[in-house]
C-alpha positions in Angstrom: -8.1 9.1 -25.1 -11.0 9.7 -22.7 -9.3 7.5 -20.0 -6.2 9.6 -20.2 -8.1 12.8 -19.9 -10.1 11.5 -17.0 -7.0 10.3 -15.1 -5.2 13.5 -15.8 -8.2 15.5 -14.5 -8.5 13.4 -11.4 -4.8 13.5 -10.7 -4.7 17.3 -11.1 -7.7 17.7 -9.0 -6.2 15.6 -6.2 -2.9 17.4 -6.2 -4.5 20.9 -6.2 -7.0 19.8 -3.5 -4.3 18.5 -1.2 -1.9 21.3 -1.9 -4.3 24.1 -1.3 -5.4 22.7 2.0 -1.9 23.0 3.4 -1.3 26.3 1.7 -4.2 28.1 3.3 -3.8 26.5 6.8 -3.0 29.2 9.3 -1.7 27.1 12.2 -1.7 23.7 10.7 -4.3 21.0 11.5 -5.4 22.5 14.8 -6.6 25.7 13.1 -9.4 24.2 11.1 -10.1 21.1 13.1 -8.7 18.7 10.5 -7.0 16.0 12.4 -5.9 12.4 12.1 -9.5 11.3 12.6 -10.7 13.3 9.7 -8.1 11.5 7.6 -9.4 8.2 8.8 -12.9 9.2 7.8 -11.8 10.4 4.4 -9.7 7.3 3.7 -12.6 5.0 4.7 -15.0 6.8 2.5 -12.7 7.0 -0.5 -11.5 3.4 0.0 -15.0 1.8 -0.1 -16.0 4.0 -3.0 -13.0 3.0 -5.1 -13.4 -0.6 -4.1 -17.1 -0.7 -5.0 -16.4 1.0 -8.4 -13.6 -1.4 -9.2 -15.5 -4.5 -8.1 -18.6 -3.5 -10.2 -16.4 -2.8 -13.2 -14.5 -6.1 -12.8 -17.7 -8.1 -12.4 -19.2 -6.3 -15.5 -16.1 -7.2 -17.6 -16.2 -10.8 -16.4 -19.9 -11.2 -17.1 -19.5 -9.6 -20.5 -16.6 -11.9 -21.5 -18.5 -14.9 -20.3 -21.7 -14.0 -22.1 -19.7 -13.3 -25.3 -18.0 -16.7 -25.0 -21.4 -18.4 -24.6 -22.9 -16.5 -27.5 -20.0 -17.6 -29.7 -20.1 -21.2 -28.6 -23.4 -22.2 -26.8 -22.1 -25.7 -26.2 -19.4 -24.4 -24.0 -21.8 -22.7 -21.5 -21.2 -25.5 -18.9 -17.4 -25.0 -19.0 -17.7 -21.2 -18.8 -20.3 -21.0 -16.0 -18.2 -22.5 -13.2 -15.1 -20.3 -13.7 -17.4 -17.3 -14.1 -19.0 -17.9 -10.7 -15.6 -18.5 -9.1 -14.2 -15.2 -10.6 -17.3 -13.2 -9.5 -16.9 -14.6 -6.0 -13.2 -13.7 -5.9 -13.9 -10.2 -7.1 -16.7 -9.7 -4.6 -14.4 -11.0 -1.8 -11.9 -8.1 -2.6 -14.8 -5.6 -2.2 -15.7 -7.2 1.1 -12.1 -6.9 2.3 -12.2 -3.2 1.4 -15.4 -2.9 3.4 -13.8 -4.5 6.4 -10.8 -2.2 6.2 -13.2 0.8 5.9 -15.0 -0.4 9.0 -11.8 -0.8 10.9 -10.8 2.7 10.0 -14.2 4.0 10.9 -13.9 2.4 14.4 -10.7 4.4 15.0 -12.5 7.7 14.6 -13.0 9.6 17.8 -16.3 11.4 17.2 -15.8 13.7 20.2 -12.5 14.9 18.8 -14.2 15.7 15.4 -17.0 17.5 17.2 -14.6 19.6 19.3 -12.5 20.5 16.3 -9.4 18.4 16.9 
């Protein structure tokens, strides 16, 4: 139930936040200096934040399941350890790909355009 409420809150917050930005804009993007480069900066920041959260959650779930399996059957620890390390490496590689994409977006940002307001 808590997950449903959290997703509903975040979804509502995102819709209201994006809608109000366009509703109060006087002359579009040039009036408040919010340009394509600002969208690049926001997407890079949100992307790496979501990827870090998802990767940490996935690694926590994988480690929890592996430790529970070892606790239930200590003799199977050798068979569980190798797939656990492989799964953790794959999860971490997804986070590294997200970091790479965030860096690529960050490199497209023209700092002078942001400083001058568009």
